[in-house]
Structures are given as C-alpha cells and as structure tokens.
C-alpha positions as CSV (number, residue, x, y, z in Angstrom):
1,M,14.5,-30.4,-3.8
2,D,11.7,-31.2,-1.3
3,S,13.4,-29.2,1.4
4,L,13.7,-26.2,-1.0
5,R,10.0,-26.2,-1.9
6,A,9.1,-26.7,1.8
7,G,11.3,-23.7,2.7
8,I,9.6,-21.5,0.1
9,A,6.2,-22.7,1.2
10,S,7.0,-21.9,4.9
11,S,8.0,-18.4,4.0
12,V,4.6,-17.6,2.5
13,V,2.4,-15.5,4.7
14,G,-1.3,-15.3,3.8
15,L,-3.5,-12.3,4.3
16,P,-6.9,-12.8,5.8
17,T,-9.8,-12.1,3.5
18,P,-11.9,-10.1,2.8
19,I,-9.4,-7.3,2.5
20,S,-10.6,-3.8,3.4
21,V,-9.4,-0.6,1.9
22,R,-8.0,0.4,5.3
23,T,-6.1,-2.8,5.6
24,V,-4.5,-2.3,2.2
25,A,-3.7,1.3,3.1
26,D,-2.0,0.2,6.3
27,L,0.0,-2.4,4.4
28,V,1.4,0.0,1.9
29,G,2.3,2.5,4.6
30,E,-0.4,5.0,3.7
31,R,-3.6,6.0,5.5
32,P,-7.0,7.2,4.2
33,P,-6.9,11.0,3.6
34,P,-5.5,13.2,4.8
35,V,-2.0,12.1,4.2
36,S,1.2,14.0,4.7
37,V,3.4,15.3,1.8
38,R,6.2,13.0,3.2
39,D,3.9,10.0,3.0
40,L,3.0,10.9,-0.5
41,M,6.5,11.4,-1.7
42,D,7.5,8.1,-0.1
43,F,4.9,6.2,-2.0
44,L,5.7,7.9,-5.3
45,E,9.4,7.0,-5.3
46,P,9.4,3.4,-6.5
47,V,12.5,1.7,-7.9
48,S,12.0,-0.4,-11.0
49,F,14.2,-3.1,-12.6
50,R,13.6,-4.8,-16.0
51,S,15.1,-8.1,-17.0
52,G,15.3,-7.5,-20.7
53,P,14.9,-10.5,-23.0
54,L,15.4,-13.9,-21.2
55,H,15.9,-17.2,-22.9
56,A,15.9,-20.8,-21.6
57,Q,15.5,-23.8,-23.8
58,T,12.8,-22.8,-26.2
59,V,11.1,-20.4,-23.7
60,K,11.4,-16.6,-24.2
61,A,10.5,-14.3,-21.4
62,S,10.8,-10.9,-19.8
63,A,9.9,-9.6,-16.3
64,E,9.9,-6.4,-14.3
65,L,10.3,-5.7,-10.6
66,V,9.0,-2.6,-8.9
67,V,9.7,-1.9,-5.2
68,F,8.3,0.9,-3.0
69,P,9.7,2.4,0.2
70,S,6.5,1.4,2.0
71,G,7.4,-2.3,1.6
72,L,5.1,-2.9,-1.4
73,Y,6.5,-4.7,-4.4
74,A,5.2,-5.9,-7.7
75,F,6.7,-8.6,-9.8
76,G,5.3,-9.6,-13.2
77,G,6.3,-11.0,-16.5
78,H,5.5,-12.8,-19.7
79,A,6.7,-16.1,-21.0
80,H,6.2,-17.8,-24.4
81,E,7.0,-21.3,-25.6
82,D,8.5,-21.5,-29.1
83,G,9.2,-25.2,-29.2
84,V,7.4,-28.3,-30.4
85,V,7.5,-29.9,-27.0
86,G,6.5,-27.8,-24.0
87,N,8.6,-26.9,-21.0
88,N,8.0,-26.1,-17.4
89,Y,9.5,-22.7,-16.6
90,A,10.3,-20.8,-13.4
91,M,11.2,-17.2,-12.9
92,S,12.4,-15.3,-9.8
93,F,14.2,-12.3,-8.6
94,A,16.7,-11.5,-5.9
95,I,17.8,-8.3,-4.2
96,D,21.4,-8.2,-2.9
97,V,20.4,-7.2,0.6
98,R,21.8,-9.8,3.0
99,D,20.8,-11.1,6.4
100,D,23.3,-12.0,9.1
101,Q,23.8,-15.4,7.4
102,G,24.7,-13.9,4.1
103,R,21.4,-14.7,2.4
104,A,19.8,-12.3,-0.1
105,L,16.1,-11.4,-0.3
106,A,14.4,-13.3,-3.0
107,F,10.9,-14.0,-4.5
108,P,9.5,-17.5,-4.3
109,P,9.8,-18.7,-7.9
110,H,6.8,-18.4,-10.2
111,E,6.5,-21.6,-12.1
112,K,4.1,-22.9,-14.8
113,K,3.8,-25.5,-17.6
114,L,3.9,-24.2,-21.1
115,S,2.6,-26.2,-24.0
116,G,4.4,-26.7,-27.3
117,T,3.0,-26.8,-30.8
118,V,2.2,-30.5,-30.6
119,D,-0.4,-29.7,-27.9
120,P,-3.1,-27.5,-29.6
121,F,-5.2,-27.4,-26.4
122,G,-2.5,-26.1,-24.1
123,S,-1.3,-22.5,-23.6
124,R,2.0,-21.4,-25.1
125,D,1.9,-18.1,-23.2
126,D,1.8,-17.1,-19.5
127,D,1.4,-13.7,-18.1
128,F,1.7,-13.2,-14.3
129,Q,1.8,-10.4,-11.8
130,V,2.2,-10.5,-8.0
131,V,1.5,-7.4,-6.0
132,A,2.6,-8.0,-2.4
133,F,4.1,-6.5,0.8
134,D,7.2,-7.4,2.9
135,Q,8.2,-5.4,6.0
136,R,11.9,-6.1,5.3
137,I,11.8,-3.9,2.2
138,H,10.5,-1.0,4.2
139,D,12.9,-1.5,7.1
140,R,16.0,-1.7,4.9
141,W,14.9,0.6,2.1
142,A,18.1,2.6,2.0
143,E,19.9,-0.7,1.1
144,V,17.1,-2.1,-1.1
145,R,17.0,1.1,-3.3
146,G,20.6,0.9,-4.4
147,A,21.1,-2.8,-4.2
148,R,21.9,-5.0,-7.2
149,K,18.8,-6.8,-8.5
150,E,18.8,-10.0,-10.5
151,I,16.0,-11.8,-12.4
152,R,16.5,-15.3,-13.6
153,L,14.6,-17.8,-15.9
154,H,15.0,-21.5,-16.2
155,A,13.0,-24.0,-18.3
156,A,13.1,-27.8,-18.5
157,T,10.8,-30.7,-19.3
158,D,11.3,-31.9,-15.7
159,P,8.9,-29.9,-13.5
160,F,10.9,-30.8,-10.3
161,Q,14.1,-29.1,-11.7
162,V,13.1,-25.6,-12.6
163,V,12.6,-24.2,-9.1
164,E,15.9,-25.6,-7.8
165,V,17.9,-24.4,-10.8
166,V,16.5,-20.9,-11.0
167,T,17.2,-20.6,-7.2
168,E,20.8,-21.8,-7.7
169,A,21.3,-19.4,-10.6
170,L,20.3,-16.4,-8.4
171,V,22.6,-17.6,-5.6
172,A,25.5,-17.8,-8.1
173,A,24.7,-14.5,-9.8
174,L,24.9,-12.6,-6.5
175,A,27.6,-14.8,-4.9
176,V,25.6,-15.2,-1.7
177,T,25.3,-18.1,0.7
178,G,21.6,-18.6,-0.1
179,L,18.2,-16.9,-0.4
180,T,15.7,-15.9,2.2
181,F,12.3,-15.7,0.6
182,L,10.0,-12.7,0.8
183,A,6.8,-13.2,2.6
184,I,3.8,-13.0,0.3
185,K,0.9,-10.9,1.6
186,L,-1.1,-10.5,-1.6
187,I,-2.6,-7.1,-2.2
188,A,-5.9,-7.3,-4.0
189,L,-6.0,-3.6,-4.7
190,I,-3.5,-1.0,-5.8
191,P,-3.8,2.5,-4.3
192,V,-3.7,5.4,-6.8
193,P,-3.6,9.0,-5.6
194,E,-5.8,11.7,-7.0
195,F,-5.1,15.3,-6.2
196,V,-8.2,17.4,-5.3
197,I,-8.5,21.1,-4.7
198,E,-11.5,22.4,-2.8
199,F,-12.5,25.9,-1.8
200,G,-13.6,26.6,1.7
201,S,-16.6,28.8,2.7
202,D,-14.1,31.5,3.8
203,G,-12.4,31.6,0.4
204,S,-9.5,29.4,1.5
205,V,-8.0,26.7,-0.8
206,I,-7.9,23.2,0.5
207,F,-5.5,20.7,-1.1
208,K,-6.4,17.0,-0.6
209,V,-5.0,13.7,-1.7
210,V,-7.7,11.1,-2.3
211,W,-6.8,7.5,-2.7
212,H,-8.6,5.3,-5.2
213,F,-8.0,1.6,-5.0
214,H,-7.9,-0.5,-8.2
215,P,-7.3,-4.2,-9.0
216,P,-3.9,-5.0,-10.4
217,P,-3.8,-4.8,-14.3
C-alpha cells in the first residue's frame, strides 16, 4: 500500500506559480490570438465519458472525464454518503492506452472522508474537479480518442484500503498489467474562445478568435 501511494505521489508534477495566461495557453496547445483554424478545431474536439450512477457501500457517486487533443483533461464528480457511519471513498479513471509494459493511463485516485448521519458536523457530500494537462494524451491522441475508458469508485471505513482497491478494480476492468499515472499539472484557468469580427479601414472584414480565461466551475 505504501509503495502504491509513493508511486502515485512520484508521478505528480507540479506547475510553478503564479501561472500566466501565456503559460496556460502553451500548456493547452493554444497561443494568444491569432490562432489558426486547425488549432481552434483541435481544441474544440473534446471526448467526454460519463460514469453513470456509481455505488459502493453506502456511498453514491457519479463522475465525468473530458479529454482534449491538446493534452488537457478534466475529471470531476460528486459523491454522497447515505449511511449512518461515514466512509472513506476513492474515485479514479483509466484510459486503455498502454505503454510498453502493458500499463494503462490512469488518474491518481481522488479520495476523501465522508461523514454519516451520526456526525452532524461533518460533510456527507463531496464535489471535486481537476483540470490538468498531460503530454501523453496529446502525443497519443489517435489512440486516446477511441480507447476504452473506465471510472471506478470504492468506499470503506478503512482509509488505507480505498486507493489500493479502486486501483486494482481499474486494472481488472481493463485487463492490463498495471497503471501508469498521469502527471498532474494543475490548470488554474480554462480558455474559452470568443469569435470577433472587425472591419478594416479599407472595408475588409477581419475574423479573430479571442481567448478569455476563466477559473474552473
């Protein structure tokens, strides 16, 4: 268990702060205006995958994964504890794109303690979202786009069990030899394109794409 957590921790790559708009644009494969039509279409062709209802012990949850050709990805979800005694839960996803050792791409599990009805001061709900970047998604986009995707949930009173079991569940679901965890370079802002038409002094029409950057919802 310790080696698994250490392996996940070692895969996490931090992003220096503060993060500039130019840095974010570079990470998601876009540049400040002007951008090409090809760049724009690349960014606007995400692939999304929804888990549907998930259940583990007395925890109900759902999650969604969105991946972009640029290497950007967003993983978020909601979990609710219905039981009297709370549980620790973990949720993760894996994409069936394998390295030379037969390991699939996976997200380091999100884990949190949920309180039951006996604890009036704790939270029975958890909402999370991670917006991040991994170069391997960009480099292997043709495979990522059509690959099988799995989202798994596990809950237990033992906090040291949830990460291990949810990881094993993903390995079993995809029938792979293991998981290689995506690097996490957290994106503080999400680029949203706005189309602008300007008229030149000579009567010409100028079409521009202006990027606005917003914090994740």
